[in-house]
ZAGU-767007 format. One record per residue: x, y, z of N, C-alpha, C, O, CB in turn. Coordinates in steps of 0.05 Angstrom, whole numbers, plus 5000, padded with zeros to 4 digits. Glycine has a CB too. Example, Ala and Ser with C-alpha at 12.3 -4.5 7.8 and 13.67 -1.06 7.14 Angstrom:
% ZAGU-767007
526448865156524649105156526449345156528549345169522649115181/525749555142527349795143525850015157526850235161528249885114/
END
This chain:
% ZAGU-767007
501849755001500049965002501850265002500650475004498049915029/504450265001505850475009505650654982505150884980508750395020/506350474961506150614933503850824928503951054919505850394911/501550674935498750824933499051034953498251264947496050624939/499850994974499451254996501051444990500451674996500051195026/503951394974505551584967504051764947503652014949507951474957/503251594927502351714902499951914911500052144904501451474880/497951834925495851984935497252224955495752414956493751794949/498952254967500152384980501452634964501352864971501752224992/502552524942503752704924501752934910501953174904505052524905/499552724905497352914888495553134907494153324899495152694872/496053034932494853204955496553444962495653664967494553044982/498753374962501153624966500953814941501454054944504553494968/500353734916500953884891498553904872498953944848503153744876/496353894882494053854870493754044849493554274858491953874887/493654024822493954254804490854374804488754284813495154154773/491454614792489054814793487554694766488554534750489955194792/484754844765483754724745485254884716484954794693480354754748/486355034720487555134695490055034689490855074666487855404695/491654894703493554734705492854484687494054404667494054674734/490554384700489254094690488754144657489353984639485854004708/487354414653486754434624489154414608489154264588485354674617/491554554613493254564605495054314600496454284580493954714615/494954154622496453924619494853714600496253574585497053804647/492053664598490353544586490553644552491053474534487753604602/490153874548490454034523493153954513493253794494490154354528/495254054524498053984514498553724508499353664485500054044531/498053554526498653254521496953114499497752944483498253094547/494253234500492253144478493353234453493853054437489153264482/494053494444494853604419497253434412496953324391495553904421/499553384426501553264420501052974414502352854397503153304438/499052864427498452554417497052574392497452404376496552384439/495052794385494052804358496152814338496352644320492353024355/497653014341499853054320501452824317502252744295501753274327/501952704343503752434337502752224322503952094305504452294359/500552204331498951944314498451994287498351804272496151874325/497952294277497652344251499852284239499752164218496952584245/502152344250504352304231504352014229505051934206507252424241/503851834245503651514240501651424224502051214211503251374262/498951574222496951424206496651554177494751494163494051424222/498551754170498351874149499151694129497951714107499552104150/501151504132501751294123500151134109500051094085502651194138/498351034133496250854124494050944107492950814089495250734145/493351214114491351374099492051394069490251394052491251654111/494551414064495251444036496251184026497551184006497151674032/495650964039497250704028496450633999497750493984496650434048/494250753992493350673964494950823943494950743919490350733959/496251033951497951233934501151103929502551083909498151543953/501651033958504150963965505450723956507850683953504150973988/503250533951504550243941505250303913506950153904502349963942/504150503894505450583869508050753871509850723854503550733853/508250943893510751103896513250933903515450983894510351323918/512750743916515050623929515650333924517750233931514850653955/513450203910514249913904513249883875511149973866512749673925/515149743861514849693833514049413828515649223824517349753818/511349393830510549063830507949093811506649303811509748913867/507148883796504848883778502448823787500348893777505248723760/502748673809500648533825499348763845500848853863502248273844/496648883843496049073859495548923889495849073908493749223845/494848713892494348553917497248563930497448663953493248213909/499348473917502248493926502648793935503448833958504448403902/502248973919503249283924502249323948503849393966502149513904/499649303953497949343979498949194001499049314022495149263976/499848943999501048784018503248934028503448984052501748514008/505349024009508149104015507749344035509149374055509849183988/505549534025505049754037504349694071505349814090502849894019/502849504071501649454096504149324117504449344141499049234092/505849184096508049054109509749284125510149274149509948894086/510549454108511949704118510849864138512149984155512349874097/508049854136506649984159507049824186507449944208503649994152/506949524183506949394207510249394217510749324240505549084203/512549484198514849504208514549714233515349654256516849584186/513449974227513550114249512250044278512950164298512650334241/510549864276509349714295510849534310510349484334507549614285/512649424297514549214305516249344324516749244347516149094283/517449594314519049724333518149864354519849994366520449874323/515749864363514550024383514949914413515550054432511550044377/514649594412516049544440518549614444519249664467516149274446/520549634422523249734432523350024442524750094461525249714408/521950164429521150454439520450464465521450594483518850584424/518350294467517350284496519350244520519450384540515450064499/521050014514523249944533525550164536526750194557524449694523/526150314509528350504515526650754527527450844548530350594485/524650844518523551134528521851064557521351234574521251294501/521150824558519950744586522050744608521650824631518650444586/524650644596526850664616527550994625527751064648529650514602/527851134606528451414607525951534622526251654643529051544578/523451504612521351594634520951574663519851724678519451524629/522151334669521751254693524351334711524151354736521050974693/526851364697529051514705529651814710530851934728530451454689/528351914686529352234676526652394684526752634692530152274636/524352274682521652424683519752394659520652314637522152714685/517552444662515652364639515952594617515852534593512252334651/516152874627515653074612517853114590516853214569515253304630/520553064590522453094573522952854556524252854535524653184588/521852624568522052374552519552444528520152414504521552064574/517452514532515552494509516252784496514952824475512152454520/517852974503518653134483520753044463521153164441519353354495/522052854470523952714453522952554432524052524410525552564467/520052414444518852184425517652394401517852334378516151954442/516652584408514952794388516752904369515852964347513553034403/519152954375520753064357521852874343522252974321522453224367/522652604344523452394335521652364315522452374291523752174352/519052324320516552224305516352504283516152464258513352154328/516352694291516352924269517952954248517253044226516653154280/520452874255522352854237522352634217522952654193524552854249/521852464227521952204215519352204194519652114171521851944239/517052304202514852334183515452504159515052414136512452454197/516452754164516752964149519052804126518952844102517853244168/521252604138522752524116521552324095522852244075525052434126/519152244100517752094079517352294057517652214034515151974089/516652554061515552714041517752774024517252854001514152964050/520352734032523052804017523752563999525252603980525552864038/522852304002524052063987523252103960520952173954523051783996/525352053941524652023910522751753909522851573925527551993890/521051753886520251493885521451273877523851323872518551483873/520851043875522250763865523050803836525150713827520150503866/521050953818522351053794525151163789526651103770521051243789/525851343812527651533806529951393820532251423810526851833815/529551223844532051083857531650853860533050773878533051183882/530350683851529850443852529650323881528650463900531750333838/530450073885529949963913530650143937529750093959531449723916/532250333931532850493953530650613961530650653986534750683949/528650693949526150823958525150643984525450724007523750833931/524050413978522850253999524650234023523350234044522149993989/527250214026529050154045529250424059530050404082531650034033/528550664050528850864064526250934078526251064099529851064048/524250844067521450864078521850674103521450774124518950764057/522550424102522650244125524150364146523450384170523949974118/526950484134528250634160526950834175527250854200530650774152/525250994161523651204174521551114188520751214209522651374158/520550854174518350774197519650594216517950504231515650634186/521350524219522750424245523250624268522750564292525450314239/524050834259524051114272521451214286521251284309524651324251/519651204268516651254277516051114301515351214322514551174257/516350844295515450644313516950634341515750604363515650384300/519750654339521350754365520051024379520051034404524550834356/518951224366517651474381515451394388515051434412517151744367/513551284375511051234385510750994410508850974425509451164361/512850834409513450654431513550844465512750774487516850504422/514851104455514751264484512551424484511751494506517251454491/511151504463509251714464507351684481507051854499508251764443/505351434477502951404490503351414518502351574533501551164483/505351214525505851174556506051424567504551474585508451004564/507451594560508851854570506052054571505552164593511651974546/504452094552502152224551500052104575499252244593501052194523/499551874572497651774586498251754613496351774629497051564578/501151714621501751784650501752044660501252094683504051704656/502152204644502752524652500252614661499952754681503952724626/498152544645495452634652494252504674492952634691493652604632/494552254677493452054701494852154724493552174745494051704697/497552234723498952304750498252634761499152754780502452264745/496552704743495753024746492753014756491653214763496053214714/491552754756489252774751488452664784489852504796488252604722/486052774794484652724817483352434812482052394792482552964821/483652224833482651964826479951904819479351704806483051824843/477952104829475252084821474552144788472652054776473652284839/477052334776476652394748478552314726478652384702476452654748/480052124741482252004721481551864699483351804683484051834735/479051784692478551624670477151844654477451844630476851344676/475852024664474852294643477252404631477352394606473252564660/479452524647481052664635483152504615483852594593482152794656/484152224628485852114610484152024582485251994560487151874624/481652004588479951934558480852144538481452084515476351964561/481052394546482152564519484952464506485752544484482752884528/486052324521488652204509487951994490489251954469490452084531/485651824498484551604480483851694454484851624433482251474492/481751894459480452064438482552174423482052184399478552294450/485052284430487052404411487752214394488052294371489552514424/488251934397488851734383487051754355488151804334488451494401/484351714360482751774336482852054328481952084305479951694342/483552244337483852474329486152474311485852634292483952644350/488552354311490652344294489452264269489452414250492852154303/488152014270487151884246484852084233484552064209485851594254/483352264245481452404238483152664218482752714195479752494265/485252794238486652994225487952884201487453044182488653114243/489352684194490552554169488252544150488952584127491852264173/485652484154484052504130483252794126482352854104481652314130/483352984146482553244138484953374123484553544106481653404161/486953304129489453404111489353284083489753414063492353334124/488753014083488852934054486353044040486553084015489052624050/483853104053481853224038482353494025481753574002479753254056/483653634047484653934041486653904017486654084001486254094069/488253704014489853733994488553643968489453733948492253603999/486653493967485453383949483753623935483153623911483853143961/483053823952481254013938483354223928482754343907478854153959/485354263937487054473928489054403910490054563894488354593948/489654143910491054033886489853893868488153733877492953883892/490253903837488853693820489153443825491053383839489353723794/487553243814487852973827490852863817492452743832485252763817/491052923789493452763779495952893793497952743797493752773743/495953133800498553243811498553163838500753173849498953563807/496253083855496453013883497352703882498852613900493553073900/496452553861497952273863501152313849502752133855495852013844/501852513832504252503820506652633845508852533845503952683789/505952853864507352963882505753053909506753033931508653183868/503053153904501753253922501353093947500753213968499653323911/501652803949501652643973504152703991504152634014501452353967/506252833980508252883999507453094018508453084041510852953986/505553314014504753564031504153424055505753474073502153744020/502153254062501653154085503253084112502953114136500752964078/505752974089508152884108509653104117510453124141510152694095/510253294096511853524098510553734126511853864142511653674065/507653684124506053894144507153774173507253934192502253874140/507953534177508953494205511553684216512153694239509753174207/512953824196514654014211513154224224513854294246516554134194/511254334212509654534230507954414253507454564272507654704211/506954144253505854024273507953984298507353974322504753764262/510553954289512053884305513154124324513954104347513853744291/513054374307513754564320511454694342512154794363514554744299/508854664334506654724353506654514380506154604403503654694336/507154224375507354064395509254134413508554174437507553834387/511854164405513954264423513854484435514854504457516054294412/512454694425511354994442509954914464510454984488509155214425/507854734455505554694476506654524500505854584522502754524461/508354314498509554124514511254244529511354174552510753924501/513054464520515154584534514054764558515454824577516754744514/511354824554510255024577509354854596507954964614507855234567/509754514599508754404619510954394640513254444635507654174611/509654294669512054214686511953914688510453774674512154364715/513653804708514053544708511653454728510853604746517153464715/510653164724508853034738509353044769511452974779508752784729/507153134783507853184809508552894826509952884846505453354822/507252654811508152384831511152364824512652274842506352054823/512152424799515052334794516752544809518752474821515952324761/515952774808517352964824517552834858519752764869515553274821/515252814870515552684897517152484899518752484918513252594906/517052264881518752044880521652134880523252014895518251884856/522452304866525552354855526152444879528152344890526252574829/524552694895525752814921525952604941528052594955524053064933/523852414944524552234965526651964958526751774973521752124976/527751974939529651844928528551504920529751294922532051874947/525651564912524651284911524251204877522751024870521651264929/525751374860525551234834526750974827528450884843526351384816/526150844804527350574802530150594791530850754773525750394786/532050394803534250374793534650254765536350344749535550264810/533350084760532749924728530349904724529449694734533649634724/528350054712525850004706525049764691523249624699525050214694/526549714671525649504655526049244669524549054666526949504628/528449224686528948944698526448934722525348714727532448904712/525749144735524149164756521149124747519549054763524749404770/520549184719518249134714517548844711515248764708517649284696/519648694710519348374713519848194736519347954739520848254696/520848384751521148254777519248374811519148294834524448284779/518248594797516548694820514548534822513448454801515448964818/513248434854511548284859508648274841507348484838511348334885/508048114833505448084816505548194792503648164777503048204829/507848354782507648454754507348304731506248374710509648584748/508448074738508747874711505847874704505047954682510047544717/504247784722501147754721500148034705498948034683499747724755/500748274720499448504710500048554680498448644665500148734727/502548494673503348534646501848354625501248444603506148484644/501348084635500447904617497347994614496147954593501047614626/496148104638493548184634493348434615491848424595492348244660/494448614618495548854606495948784571495048924553498548924622/497048634570497448524542495148404527494048514509499448324543/494548174536492348054523489448114533487548074518492847774525/489148204555486548244566485148554564482848614570486848174596/487448734552486949034553487549124522485849204505489149204577/490349094518490949154495490348994472489549114452493149194497/490648724471489848554452486848644439486248684415489848274465/485248664460482448724453482049014437481049044415480848724480/483149204455482949504444484049524417482649614399484549714461/486849424411487849474389486749344364486549464343490349424393/485949094366484948974338482249104332481449154309484548624338/480549174357477949274345478549504336477049584317475749304363/480649684345480649964337481949944308481150084290482450164358/483549784305484349794269482249644254481949714231487449614261/480849464263478749354248476649564241475649584219477549134263/476149724263474049944255474650174238472850284225473150054277/476750234238478350474225479550384200478650454178480750574244/481850214203483550184180482449944160482749934135486550134190/481249744177480549574156477349674147476549564127480949244166/475949814157473849944147474050124126472450154107472850054164/476550254130477450424105478550304084477950374061479350604111/480250084087480849884060478849734050478949664026482849674063/476749644068474649474057472949654038472349584016472949344080/472349864047470950114028472350134001471350063980471250434042/474950264006476450363981477350113967477950163943478850553988/477649863974478449653957476749473943476149493920479949523968/475849253963474149093945471049203943469349103928474248793956/470549383956467749523948467649753931465549873926466249613971/470349833919470550043900469050293900468150413881470149943879/468750353927467850633932470150893924472550893929466950643965/468951073913470551333908472351343932471451283955468651613904/474751423928476951533948475751803967476151823991479751623928/474551953953473452233964471452133980471452224004472152453942/469751973973467251883991467951754015466951824036465451693976/470051534013471051394032471751564055471051544078473051254022/473651764043475051974066472552114079472252124103477452234051/470952214063468352384079467152254094466152374114466152474063/466951964091465251784113466651754132465551734154464351534107/469151734130471251644155471551894175472051884199474651554143/471152154158471652414174469652444189469852454213472052654159/467152454176464652474193464452244218464052314242462052424172/464751984209464351764231466551814255465951824278464651444218/469551844244471451844259470952074275471552064299473851824246/469852314263469752524286467952534305468552664326469452744278/465452394302463552374321464352164338463552184362461052324310/465951934332466551744347468651864371468551784394467551534330/470352044361472252164380470152244413471252184434473652474361/468152334413466852384431466152134448466052154473464952524422/465751914437464851634452467451584471467151444492464251344426/469951674466472051534484471651724510471851614532475451534470/471151974510470652164530468452054546469051994569469952434520/466052014538463651904550464651664564464751704588461351824530/465351414554466251234563468651244589468451114610466751124541/470651394581472351454609471151584627472151554650474651584606/469151754624467951864645465851704662465251744686466752094636/464751514645463251324659464951104678464451034701461551174638/466951034664468550874681469550974705470350834724470450794668/469451234705470251344734467651254757468051264781470651724731/465551184749463151164765463050804766462850694788460151324748/463350664743462950404742465650244748465350024758461750334716/467550324744470150164739470950134710469450204692469949874749/473550024708475150004689473749734670473749724645478349974703/472849554684472549304676470049274657470049154635472249154700/467849404671465349354657465149444629464149304612463149474670/466349694622466149794593467349584573466349504551467750074589/469649514585471849294566470249034560470148944537474849174586/469148944578468248664579465548694559465048524542467548554611/463848944566461348974543462449024515461448904496459349244550/464049174513465449204487467048994474467248994449467049394489/468148834488468848564476467348334469467948164452470348454490/465148324485462848094478461048204455460348054437460648024505/460548444456458848594434460348574408459148554386458348914442/463148564410464748554386464548274372464048244348467648614394/464948084389464247774381461547764370461247624350464447554407/459547884378457147834367456647984339455347884320455147894386/457748244338456748414322458948504297458248664280455748634338/461348384299463248454278462548334252462148494233466048364286/462148074247461647984221459248104208459348164184461347704223/456548164223454748294214455248594206453848704188453048254230/456948714218457449014211458848974187458049104168459149194232/460848834183461748864154459948754132459448874111464448724150/458848514139456648504118455348684107455248734083454948374123/453648864132452349094124454049294110453049444093451349204147/456449304116458049544100457949444066457449604048461949564114/458449174062458649084042455949134025456049224002459648844045/453449074039451249124022450449374014448949423994449349034031/451549574033450349884034452349994014451350153999450450054068/454949924011456450033995457049973965457650133948458250024007/456649713961456649643935454249453930454849223925459449533928/451749503930449449333932449449163905448848923905446749503936/450149293881450649063857452448863857451748643848451349173834/455148923867456548733873456048483894456748253889458348843877/454648563916453448413936451148183923451047943927452048623956/449648353909446948193900448448043872447347833865443848443891/450248113859450847993837452747713846452847503832452248213818/454347753872455547523886453347323896453547083892457347613911/451347423909449347213917447847073890447246823888447047363938/447247233872445347103849447146943831446346753818443647343830/450047043832451246883810453746803824455546973827451847033783/453946563832456546493848458746373827458446213808455846243873/460946503836463746463817464946203829465546173853466246743818/465346023806466845763815469545753796469345803772464745473810/472045693809474545673793474845413801474345323823477045873799/475745273779477145003779479644973765480345093745475444823768/481144783777483844723758486044663775485644683799484844983741/488644573767490744453784492344703797492244933787492944263766/493444653817494844803837493345043841494445263840497644863829/490845023847489045283853490145393881488845373901485445193855/492045483879492645593908494145883904496345873893494745363927/493246093911494446353909497046403928497246293950492146563916/498746543920500946603931501846913931503547003915502746433918/500647063949500847343945503447483945503847713939499347463963/505147283953508047413953510047333929512347413927509447333981/508947183913510147063891511947203877514247123875508446993875/511047463865512447653851514847773863516847843851510847833844/514447813895516047963913518747753916520947843917514348033943/518347453918520347273917521347153894523246993895519747093931/520147223873520547113847520246863844521946713832522547163838/517946783857517046483850514546503831513346713828516146303878/513846283818512446263800509746193810509246003825513646113782/507846393798505246423809503546213788503646253763504146773809/502146013797500445913773498046063763496846243776499345663779/497645973737495146083728492646143743491446353747494545943710/492045843753489845863776490346083794488646263796489745593795/492746093808493146293834492646573822491446743836496446283848/493546633797493046873786490646973788490047173801493646873764/488946823774486446883776484646903801482647063802485546743762/485446743822484346753848485247023859483547173869485346523865/487847093857488447343864487047593856486447773872490647363858/486547593827484847813821482247763826480847963820485147913795/481147613832478047603840478147673866476247813873476447343837/479747613883480147713916480648033913479248193925483247553934/482748093896482848393900480548593889480348823894485448493887/478448423869476248573860473848553878471648623870475548483834/474448433903472048333916470048113910467748113918470648513917/471047933896469147723886469747493901472047393901469447663856/467347363919467847143931467446923911465646943895466347123954/469246653909469046483895469146203910469746183934470746533877/468646013896468345733906470845563887471345603863464745613902/472145373907473945233888473044963887472044873907476945243895/473244833867472544523857475044433846476644583835470244503833/475444143850477544053839477444003810475144013800478043843852/479243973796479543963766481943993752483644153759478244143756/482343833730485043813717485544023698487844073691485443553703/483444143688483244423671482144643685480144663699481644413647/484244843676483145113693481045213678481145263654485245373697/478645253695475945383684475245593705476045603728473345163680/473445783692472345983708469545993701469146003677473646243706/467345983718464845993710463446183729464546243750463645733709/460846283720459446463737456246333732455146313710459946803727/455046233758452646123764453145903739451545933721449846343763/454545743737455145473719455445563691455945403673452545243719/455345783687456045883657459045913652460346063667454746173650/460245763631463445793628464046063618462546173602464845573606/466346173628467846403618470246343602471946173610468546563639/470546453583472746393561475446543581475246763590471946583525/477246413584479846523594481646583579482646383568480946393608/482646833574484046943551487046903560487846983582483047273544/488846773540491346763549492947043552495147033563492646583532/491947273542492647553549492747573577494847673586490847763538/490747483595490847503618493047443640493247533663489047403620/494647273629496747183645500147403638502247413650497046793636/499247523617501247713612502047933634504247983643500447843590/500048053639499848253662497948293681495648243674499748463653/498248393709495848373726493948613713491548583717496748423759/494848833698492549003685491148853671488848843677493249233670/492048693646490248563628488548383640486248363633491448433608/489648243661487648043679485248163688482948073685488947943706/485948363700483948493717481948623699479648613706485148713737/482648763674480748853656478848623647476448653647482148973633/480048413640479248183627476848073644474548033635481547993624/477648023666475947883685473548073696471547963705477747783709/473748373695472048553702469948533679467548503683473348823707/471248543656469048583631467348303630464948293624470848643597/468948073636467347833632464747823655462447773649469447553635/465647903683463947893702461848133697459448083700465447903728/462448313691460348493684457948463673455948593677461148623673/458448273656455848183637454347993654452147913645456748013607/455147923679453647753694452547963721451747853742455647483703/452548243717451448403734453348483758452448593778448948283742/456348413757457748513774458948803769459648863746459548343777/459148963787459949263784461849353793461649443816458549423790/464349363778467149443789467349713781469649793781469649273777/465749883775466150173771466650263795466250103814463850313759/467850583801467450663822464750733833463050803818468850823823/464350703861461950753871461350993887462851083904461350553885/459051093882457851333896455451213907453551173892457251613878/455251143935452551033946451151263946452151483944452550903975/447851203949446151383953446451533980447751433998443751263949/445551723983445451884011444451694030445651704052443452144011/442251494027441651354050443751124054444351044077438651254048/444551034036446750834040449050914050450450744061447450714019/449951184048452251314063451451394091453351394106453251564049/449251444101448251474126448651204136449951184156445451564127/447851024126447850694137450250634143450650514165446850454117/452650694125454950624126456550734149458350614162455950684103/455651004153456851174176455551084203456951074223456351504171/453051024202451550884227453650664233454950684254448250754219/454050444216454850244221458350274228459550084239453750074200/459550484221462250554229461950674256463850644272463550734209/459750824263459851004292459050734312459250744337456951324293/458150504299457650254320460450134326461050074349455550004307/461850094305464450024309465950194327467550104343465650014285/465350484322467050684335466550664366468250704383466350974324/463550584371462650494398463850254415464150254440460050434395/464550064396465749844405468749914413469949814432465549634385/469850104394472450124403472750304424474650264438474150204382/470950524430470450634454470350534478471850614496468850734453/468550334483468050144504470749984514471249934537465949944493/472349924493474649764499477449944502479749844506474949554476/476950204501479450384495479650614514481650694526479350494465/476750734513476450944533477350974560477851204568474350984535/477550784575478650794604481550654607482750584628476450644624/482350624586485150414584487350634600488550564620486450304543/487650884589489550964599489751024634491851044646489851154582/487251034643487251024671487350774682488450734703485351154680/485950604668486550274675489650174683490350044702485950104647/491050304660494050164662496050354680498250294688495450124629/494750604684496250754703495550644732497350644748495651064700/493250554740492550444763493650154766493950054789489850464765/494150024744495349764750497949724759498449504770495349614731/499949904756502549904759503850094778503250334776503449944736/505750004797507050204814508050464803509150454781509250084826/507850674816509050924803511850894792512850954770509051134823/513050804817516650774798517750664774519950704764518350624812/515650484765516150324745514050334727513850144712516750074754/511850564726509450564714509950554683509150374668507750804723/511550774676512350834650513250594632512650574608514551014652/514750434646515850184634513849964633513349844613518150094649/512949924654511249714663508349744645507249534639510749744698/507349954637504849944621505650014594503849974577502550134630/508250114584508850144561509449884546508449864523510650324562/510649714554512049484550509349304535508949264511513449364580/507649224558505449064542503549214524502149104507503748924562/503549474530501949664511502249614484500649534467502649964514/505249674482506049694454506949454440507049454416508049874451/507749174457507348924447505148904431504948894407507348734466/502948914450499648834439499349014413498948914391496748954465/499649314417499149464397500849394370500049394347499449734407/503349344380505549344358504949124343504749164319508449344367/504648874353504248604339501748494329501148394307505148404355/499848544358497248404350495548614335493648534321495648284377/496048854336494249064324495449174301494149224281493449274342/498149234303499949344278499949204255499749304232502649374283/500248924260500648734240497748634226497448494206502448494252/495948734243492948664231492448704204491548524191490748824244/493048964191492248974158493548784146492448694126492949234142/496148684153497948524135496648254139495748144118501148534144/496448144162495247864166492347884158491647684144495447754196/490748024162487848004152488147974120486947804107485948284161/489848164107490148174078491347924070490547814049491948404068/493147804084494147494072491647324077490947184058497247344091/490447314096487947124103486047144078485146934068486247234131/485347444069483347444050484847344023483747184009481947744049/487547464018488447343993488547043991488146953968491147433987/489046874011489546614012486646444009486246243996491146554038/485046564023481846414023480246513999478946353987479946494053/480246743991478546893971475746973981473747023968478246723945/476046954007473447074021474347354032476247384048472246874046/472747554021473347884036472947924060473848114072471748094027/471147694073470947734103472547564121472447574145468247704111/474047414105475447174128477547354144478047274167477446884111/478547544135480647684153479647824179481247964192482047894137/476947784188475747844207476347614233476547664257472947884196/476647404222476547174243479447224257480147094276475946834229/481347434244483747474261482747644286483447584309486247624244/481247844280480748024303479147864326479647874350479148284293/476547694312474947574328476547334351475947284374472847444309/478847234336480447094357481947214376482047144399482046934346/483147414367484647604393482947664408483347574431485947874387/480547824406478547924424477247684439476647724462476348094407/476647414427475547194444477447124467476747054490475146944426/480147154457481947014479482547234502483447184525484846894466/481847514488482547714507480347744523480847854545483447984496/477747684520475247754540475747554559474747614581472047734528/477147294558477347094577479647234600479347234625478346774561/481647334588483747424601483147684619484347774639485847454582/481047774605480348054618478048024640477448174658479248274593/477047824634474647744658476147614684475347654707472247484645/478447444678479947344697481647604711481547624736481647124685/483047754698485047884710484648234717485948364734487447824690/483048314704482548604706480348654736478248534740480848704673/481348814751480248854777476848954777476049174768482149074791/475648804786472348874788471749154808473249234826470448574804/469449264801468749474826469449754822470149774799470249404852/469549974834470250204830473650244825475250094836469050354852/474250464807477250514804478650554830477450654850477850754787/481050484831482850524852485450544849486250384832482550364867/487250694860490250714859491550434859490350244869491350874884/493750414849495550154850496050094880497150234897498450204833/495249874883496249734913497849484909497349354888493549634934/499549394924500849104922498848874920499148664909502749044947/496548964934494748764945492948674914491948454910492648934972/492948894897491048824872492948594854495248524856490349134851/491248524838492448284818494748114827495547944811493548414793/
END
């Protein structure tokens, strides 16, 4: 109980004024918005970057390579968590996340200066990967610093509410990335935007970095850390103590699988999978997708604050359990609904006219071109069908055939000379059976329905994410809090969530079912809800105690 008593005493002795709290929450949230903007702008522009930095013929492979590079940043988040968590527990919360936001801003702006693959060849994706590594390291130290900084300034009865602004700021970074892309679209002609205008959102990071540094330099150190430092109670080795402190191994396990695993897979499924699904297999106009996500994401930001405030009354566990269980029930129906509303003709044609593929070696290899492996003719057709959003059934056969509702479709040998020829040929053939591969502009009623579904997914995300900064701060002892919460959070967010677009994409490419990638999210959440039920403390929120977990 000593840790909890010293923390409460520190807050009591140095309780911030209302003005100080507003500055703490505002500066921390703004910095978090900017830093996540830097990270998400890459994913928002993935459909352009695949052509700018990767010279491949297969559109599915191009997108998978973009998501692979996206995942690289996440892969290095745990290393950033260890490095900056150590510094945050040794040197202080404030100066550590000043370093992280600077590193993020520089790395993001750097992407805007990289020549394309047509200019410098393979060096282009290599440089992108290096910058994504730096972004991952920076983000590994950002979230824990901002969340703890706000939590340690907050009175216990409002900790969920104040820290929920940090959670909303993560969604805010995604929304800001869309706003900037939309602004660039309106100001820069379409052809110019795809040629060079996509660099502008990355270069804007220089301005955002300057604003973020100015705001954060006005902040003072956390009162809890100041009190520990003056009392000589800071950790000698925060990384080692995170795994040796009594009960901390269990806390880290619960934080990794029962908290972060749930929230991160739901978040990325709701926002990134939703965006990729609408823009890719549903063929919705890019501008329409961005406007839909802007509206739904902007509204959903308020959900995190409502849930955080609610958790101050009912505890942190209840919202997470409700959100996770609801996700298991609603995830597939939500995406089925998106498909029906976004491209009704495609959905109706797929149901009315089932596509069947038969032939030898009918296995798709999405990475064949990358590793210079031979893709079978059947595999090439399967890959094109999947990229086009067409679900198919495989049947055994010695000769390669393609049919629609039992009607044979002539396979042109030219299809196998290039991905473009194959896509155009298959689209033309299936269009005769009612499949619509043109860019879609859903009706206003359908757009309203899509926004409603995305808001529902946003609420599931808020339930499992809104109270998490407060929960993780309360789960770990103050002297090793930065390290202890950052390590499991960024392992979970980095690997379980960061690799989600890539893993889901590979599952879809391998099975031919555009909804099959959702099973990854479902599985992680199903395991996580068991761990959460077992490991998260029930009842009202409370400060850390060695008696807990």
